[in-house]
PAMAR-524076 format. One line per field, with one value per atom (N, C-alpha, C, O): y, z, x; atom name; residue number from 1; chain. Coordinates in steps of 0.2 Angstrom, whole numbers. Each point is the difference from the previous one (the first is absolute). Example, Ala and Ser with C-alpha at 12.3 -4.5 7.8 and 13.67 -1.06 7.14 Angstrom:
<nodes>
north = (-28  6  6  -1  6  6  5  6)
up = (39  0  0  3  -7  1  3  1)
east = (66  -4  4  5  -7  4  -4  3)
at = (N  CA  C  O  N  CA  C  O)
i = (1  1  1  1  2  2  2  2)
ch = (A  A  A  A  A  A  A  A)
</nodes>
This chain:
<nodes>
north = (-556  6  0  -4  11  2  -4  0  -2  -3  4  -3  10  3  0  1  -1  1  -7  0  -6  -6  -2  -3  6  1  3  -3  9  4  -3  1  -4  -3  -7  -1  -3  -5  3  -3  10  1  3  0  2  2  -7  0  -5  -5  -4  -3  5  -4  3  -2  10  5  -1  -1  0  -2  -7  0  -4  -8  2  -2  6  1  5  -2  7  4  -5  1  -4  -4  -6  -1  -1  -6  5  -2  8  4  4  4  -5  2  6  4  -2  6  -1  -6  8  2  5  6  -10  5  4  -3  8  5  1  0  2  1  -2  0  -1  -1  5  1  2  4  6  1  2  5  7  2  1  7  5  -1  7  6  4  0  4  4  -4  -5  6  -2  -4  -5  5  -4  -6  -1  -4  -7  -3  1  -5  -2  -8  -3  -1  -7  -3  -2  1  -4  4  2  -1  3  -5  -3  3  -5  1  6  -9  2  -6  -6  8  -5  3  5  -9  3  7  3  -2  7  5  6  -7  5  -1  -5  11  0  -1  3  -7  0  0  -5  10  1  -3  3  -8  -5  2  -2  5  -1  -6  -1  -3  -6  1  1  -3  0  -6  -4  2  -9  2  4  -10  0  -8  -4  3  -7  -3  -6  11  -3  7  6  -8  6  3  5  -8  3  9  4  -3  7  5  5  -8  4  -2  -3  4  -1  4  6  -9  3  6  4  -4  6  6  5  -7  7  4  5  -7  3  5  3  -3  4  7  0  6  6  4  -1  7  6  2  3  -4  3  -5  2  -10  -5  1  -1  2  0  7  0  5  5  1  4  -10  -1  -4  1  -7  -5  4  -2  8  4  5  2  -2  4  -4  2  -9  -5  -2  1  -2  0  5  -2  8  7  -2  1  -2  -3  -3  2  -9  -4  1  0  3  3  4  1  3  7  -4  3  -9  -4  -5  -3  2  -5  3  -2  6  3  -3  3  -10  -2  -3  -1  1  -2  7  5  -6  5  0  5  -10  -3  -5  -5  7  -5  -2  2  -6  -1  -1  -3  5  -1  -5  0  -4  -6  -2  0  -3  -3  -7  -2  -2  -7  -3  -1  1  -3  -7  -4  2  -8  0  4  -10  -1  -8  -3  1  -7  -1  2  -6  -1  -6  -2  1  -5  -7  -4  3  -7  -1  -3  7  0  1  -1  4  1  9  4  -4  8  2  -3  9  2  8  5  -5  6  5  -2  9  4  5  2  0  4  6  -1  6  8  2  2  -1  2  6  2  2  8  4  2  -1  3  9  1  3  7  4  -3  9  3  6  3)
up = (259  -3  -8  -3  1  -6  -7  0  -3  -7  -2  -1  -1  -4  5  -2  8  6  0  -1  0  -1  -6  0  -6  -7  2  0  2  3  3  -2  9  2  -4  0  -3  -5  -4  0  -4  -5  4  -2  8  3  2  0  2  1  -5  0  -6  -7  -2  -3  5  -2  4  -2  8  4  -2  0  -1  -3  -6  0  -5  -7  2  -2  7  0  4  -2  6  4  -5  1  -5  -5  -5  -4  4  -5  2  -4  11  5  3  1  0  4  7  2  2  8  3  1  1  2  7  5  -6  7  3  6  -10  3  -5  -6  9  -5  4  6  -9  0  5  5  -7  5  -2  -6  12  -1  3  5  -8  2  -1  -6  13  -1  -4  3  -9  -4  -5  -2  0  -4  2  5  -12  3  -5  -5  6  -4  1  4  -10  0  4  6  -10  2  -1  -6  11  -1  0  5  -9  0  -3  -1  1  -2  -5  2  -7  -4  -3  -3  4  -3  4  -3  8  3  -2  1  -5  -4  6  2  -1  5  -6  -5  5  -4  4  3  -4  2  -5  -6  7  -5  2  5  -10  0  -3  -6  9  -2  -2  4  -11  -2  -3  -4  7  -2  -2  3  -9  0  -2  -1  2  0  -6  -1  -4  -8  -4  2  -8  -4  -4  -5  7  -4  0  -3  9  2  -1  2  -6  -2  5  5  -8  5  5  0  7  6  0  4  -7  0  -5  -1  -1  -3  5  -2  9  5  3  5  -7  3  -5  -5  9  -3  2  4  -8  2  9  4  -3  6  7  6  -8  3  1  6  -12  0  4  4  -4  5  6  4  -2  8  2  5  -9  1  1  4  -7  0  7  2  0  7  5  5  -5  4  -1  5  -10  0  2  1  -1  3  8  3  0  7  2  5  -9  1  2  5  -12  2  4  2  -1  6  7  4  -3  7  -1  4  -11  0  -4  -6  7  -4  -1  -3  3  -2  -7  -4  2  -7  -3  2  -9  -4  -8  -3  1  -7  2  4  -10  1  -7  -5  5  -7  4  5  -10  1  -6  -5  8  -4  1  6  -13  1  -3  -5  11  -2  0  5  -12  -2  0  -3  7  0  -3  1  -5  -3  3  -1  3  0  -6  0  -4  -6  1  5  -12  1  0  0  -1  2  6  -1  6  7  0  5  -10  0  2  -1  4  2  -4  0  -3  -5  3  1  -2  3  -5  -4  5  -6  6  5  -6  5  -4  -5  7  -3  5  6  -8  4  -1  -6  10  0  -4  -6  10  -4  3  5  -9  0  -4  -5  7  -5  -3  -4)
east = (256  5  -4  -3  4  -5  4  7  -11  4  6  5  -6  5  5  6  -6  7  3  6  -9  2  4  5  -8  4  6  5  -6  7  5  6  -8  5  3  6  -10  1  6  6  -7  5  7  5  -7  7  4  6  -10  4  4  5  -10  3  7  4  -5  6  7  5  -7  5  4  7  -10  3  3  6  -8  2  7  6  -6  5  6  5  -7  5  4  6  -9  2  5  5  -6  4  5  3  0  4  -1  5  -11  -2  0  -2  3  0  -4  1  -9  -5  1  -1  3  -1  -6  -1  -4  -6  -5  1  -7  -7  -5  1  -4  -6  2  -3  10  4  -7  -1  -1  -3  3  4  -5  2  -7  -3  0  -6  -5  -3  2  -6  4  -4  9  2  5  3  -4  2  3  -2  9  2  1  2  -5  -1  7  1  3  7  6  1  3  7  5  1  3  6  7  1  2  6  5  0  3  2  6  -1  8  5  3  5  -7  1  -4  1  -7  -4  -8  -2  -1  -5  -5  2  -9  -4  -7  -1  -3  -6  -5  0  -3  -5  -7  -3  -1  -8  -3  1  -5  -2  -7  -5  4  -7  -2  4  -10  -2  -6  -4  2  -6  -1  4  -10  -3  -2  -1  1  -2  3  0  2  3  -6  1  -8  -5  -2  -3  6  -2  7  1  3  8  3  -2  10  6  0  0  2  0  5  -2  7  4  -2  3  -10  -4  -3  -3  3  -3  5  -2  8  5  0  2  -6  -1  7  5  -6  5  -1  5  -11  -2  3  2  -3  3  7  3  1  7  3  5  -9  1  -1  2  -7  -2  7  2  0  3  8  4  -2  6  0  5  -11  0  1  3  -5  1  8  4  -2  7  5  5  -8  3  0  6  -11  -1  4  4  -3  6  7  2  0  6  3  5  -11  1  2  4  -8  2  4  2  1  6  5  0  3  6  5  5  -4  7  -3  4  -9  -2  0  -2  5  -1  -2  -3  5  -2  -5  0  -6  -6  -3  3  -7  -5  -6  -1  -4  -8  0  2  -6  -2  -7  -3  0  -7  1  2  -6  1  -7  -4  1  -7  0  4  -10  -1  -7  -4  3  -6  -1  5  -11  -2  -6  -5  9  -2  -7  -2  0  -8  3  -4  11  1  5  5  -6  2  8  3  0  7  1  -4  10  1  5  6  -8  3  4  -4  11  3  3  4  -5  4  2  -3  10  2  3  3  -5  2  4  -2  9  6  0  -1  3  2  -6  1  -7  -4  2  4  -6  0  -5  -3  2  -4  2  -3)
at = (N  CA  C  O  N  CA  C  O  N  CA  C  O  N  CA  C  O  N  CA  C  O  N  CA  C  O  N  CA  C  O  N  CA  C  O  N  CA  C  O  N  CA  C  O  N  CA  C  O  N  CA  C  O  N  CA  C  O  N  CA  C  O  N  CA  C  O  N  CA  C  O  N  CA  C  O  N  CA  C  O  N  CA  C  O  N  CA  C  O  N  CA  C  O  N  CA  C  O  N  CA  C  O  N  CA  C  O  N  CA  C  O  N  CA  C  O  N  CA  C  O  N  CA  C  O  N  CA  C  O  N  CA  C  O  N  CA  C  O  N  CA  C  O  N  CA  C  O  N  CA  C  O  N  CA  C  O  N  CA  C  O  N  CA  C  O  N  CA  C  O  N  CA  C  O  N  CA  C  O  N  CA  C  O  N  CA  C  O  N  CA  C  O  N  CA  C  O  N  CA  C  O  N  CA  C  O  N  CA  C  O  N  CA  C  O  N  CA  C  O  N  CA  C  O  N  CA  C  O  N  CA  C  O  N  CA  C  O  N  CA  C  O  N  CA  C  O  N  CA  C  O  N  CA  C  O  N  CA  C  O  N  CA  C  O  N  CA  C  O  N  CA  C  O  N  CA  C  O  N  CA  C  O  N  CA  C  O  N  CA  C  O  N  CA  C  O  N  CA  C  O  N  CA  C  O  N  CA  C  O  N  CA  C  O  N  CA  C  O  N  CA  C  O  N  CA  C  O  N  CA  C  O  N  CA  C  O  N  CA  C  O  N  CA  C  O  N  CA  C  O  N  CA  C  O  N  CA  C  O  N  CA  C  O  N  CA  C  O  N  CA  C  O  N  CA  C  O  N  CA  C  O  N  CA  C  O  N  CA  C  O  N  CA  C  O  N  CA  C  O  N  CA  C  O  N  CA  C  O  N  CA  C  O  N  CA  C  O  N  CA  C  O  N  CA  C  O  N  CA  C  O  N  CA  C  O  N  CA  C  O  N  CA  C  O  N  CA  C  O  N  CA  C  O  N  CA  C  O  N  CA  C  O  N  CA  C  O  N  CA  C  O  N  CA  C  O  N  CA  C  O  N  CA  C  O  N  CA  C  O  N  CA  C  O  N  CA  C  O  N  CA  C  O  N  CA  C  O  N  CA  C  O  N  CA  C  O  N  CA  C  O  N  CA  C  O  N  CA  C  O)
i = (1  1  1  1  2  2  2  2  3  3  3  3  4  4  4  4  5  5  5  5  6  6  6  6  7  7  7  7  8  8  8  8  9  9  9  9  10  10  10  10  11  11  11  11  12  12  12  12  13  13  13  13  14  14  14  14  15  15  15  15  16  16  16  16  17  17  17  17  18  18  18  18  19  19  19  19  20  20  20  20  21  21  21  21  22  22  22  22  23  23  23  23  24  24  24  24  25  25  25  25  26  26  26  26  27  27  27  27  28  28  28  28  29  29  29  29  30  30  30  30  31  31  31  31  32  32  32  32  33  33  33  33  34  34  34  34  35  35  35  35  36  36  36  36  37  37  37  37  38  38  38  38  39  39  39  39  40  40  40  40  41  41  41  41  42  42  42  42  43  43  43  43  44  44  44  44  45  45  45  45  46  46  46  46  47  47  47  47  48  48  48  48  49  49  49  49  50  50  50  50  51  51  51  51  52  52  52  52  53  53  53  53  54  54  54  54  55  55  55  55  56  56  56  56  57  57  57  57  58  58  58  58  59  59  59  59  60  60  60  60  61  61  61  61  62  62  62  62  63  63  63  63  64  64  64  64  65  65  65  65  66  66  66  66  67  67  67  67  68  68  68  68  69  69  69  69  70  70  70  70  71  71  71  71  72  72  72  72  73  73  73  73  74  74  74  74  75  75  75  75  76  76  76  76  77  77  77  77  78  78  78  78  79  79  79  79  80  80  80  80  81  81  81  81  82  82  82  82  83  83  83  83  84  84  84  84  85  85  85  85  86  86  86  86  87  87  87  87  88  88  88  88  89  89  89  89  90  90  90  90  91  91  91  91  92  92  92  92  93  93  93  93  94  94  94  94  95  95  95  95  96  96  96  96  97  97  97  97  98  98  98  98  99  99  99  99  100  100  100  100  101  101  101  101  102  102  102  102  103  103  103  103  104  104  104  104  105  105  105  105  106  106  106  106  107  107  107  107  108  108  108  108  109  109  109  109  110  110  110  110  111  111  111  111  112  112  112  112  113  113  113  113  114  114  114  114  115  115  115  115  116  116  116  116  117  117  117  117  118  118  118  118)
ch = (A  A  A  A  A  A  A  A  A  A  A  A  A  A  A  A  A  A  A  A  A  A  A  A  A  A  A  A  A  A  A  A  A  A  A  A  A  A  A  A  A  A  A  A  A  A  A  A  A  A  A  A  A  A  A  A  A  A  A  A  A  A  A  A  A  A  A  A  A  A  A  A  A  A  A  A  A  A  A  A  A  A  A  A  A  A  A  A  A  A  A  A  A  A  A  A  A  A  A  A  A  A  A  A  A  A  A  A  A  A  A  A  A  A  A  A  A  A  A  A  A  A  A  A  A  A  A  A  A  A  A  A  A  A  A  A  A  A  A  A  A  A  A  A  A  A  A  A  A  A  A  A  A  A  A  A  A  A  A  A  A  A  A  A  A  A  A  A  A  A  A  A  A  A  A  A  A  A  A  A  A  A  A  A  A  A  A  A  A  A  A  A  A  A  A  A  A  A  A  A  A  A  A  A  A  A  A  A  A  A  A  A  A  A  A  A  A  A  A  A  A  A  A  A  A  A  A  A  A  A  A  A  A  A  A  A  A  A  A  A  A  A  A  A  A  A  A  A  A  A  A  A  A  A  A  A  A  A  A  A  A  A  A  A  A  A  A  A  A  A  A  A  A  A  A  A  A  A  A  A  A  A  A  A  A  A  A  A  A  A  A  A  A  A  A  A  A  A  A  A  A  A  A  A  A  A  A  A  A  A  A  A  A  A  A  A  A  A  A  A  A  A  A  A  A  A  A  A  A  A  A  A  A  A  A  A  A  A  A  A  A  A  A  A  A  A  A  A  A  A  A  A  A  A  A  A  A  A  A  A  A  A  A  A  A  A  A  A  A  A  A  A  A  A  A  A  A  A  A  A  A  A  A  A  A  A  A  A  A  A  A  A  A  A  A  A  A  A  A  A  A  A  A  A  A  A  A  A  A  A  A  A  A  A  A  A  A  A  A  A  A  A  A  A  A  A  A  A  A  A  A  A  A  A  A  A  A  A  A  A  A  A  A  A  A  A  A  A  A  A  A  A  A  A  A  A  A  A  A  A  A  A  A  A  A  A  A  A  A  A  A  A)
</nodes>
């Protein structure tokens, strides 16, 4: 497996663990709708959360969340529209970004941006 794919899978595994310890119930991982993909779909306190995960192995290249562009958000929203059209029981949702950095001391740092919008 390519290094960037391994790093992506590690990031999603860390994200699932982080979210579960904070009361999220994971419904789907890597949910696809056409060419659109949502990393994690979860529920917490009755609210549906679509979570985009960004991981960096070092902060030297900037924070992971800096890779979330308007174009990426629009792509995520199209995927969310697809999910909601297939799962009509859900009405309210949030788009969240979970930024994960593996720092030089071997520690994992998390930064959650809740309810992203443009």
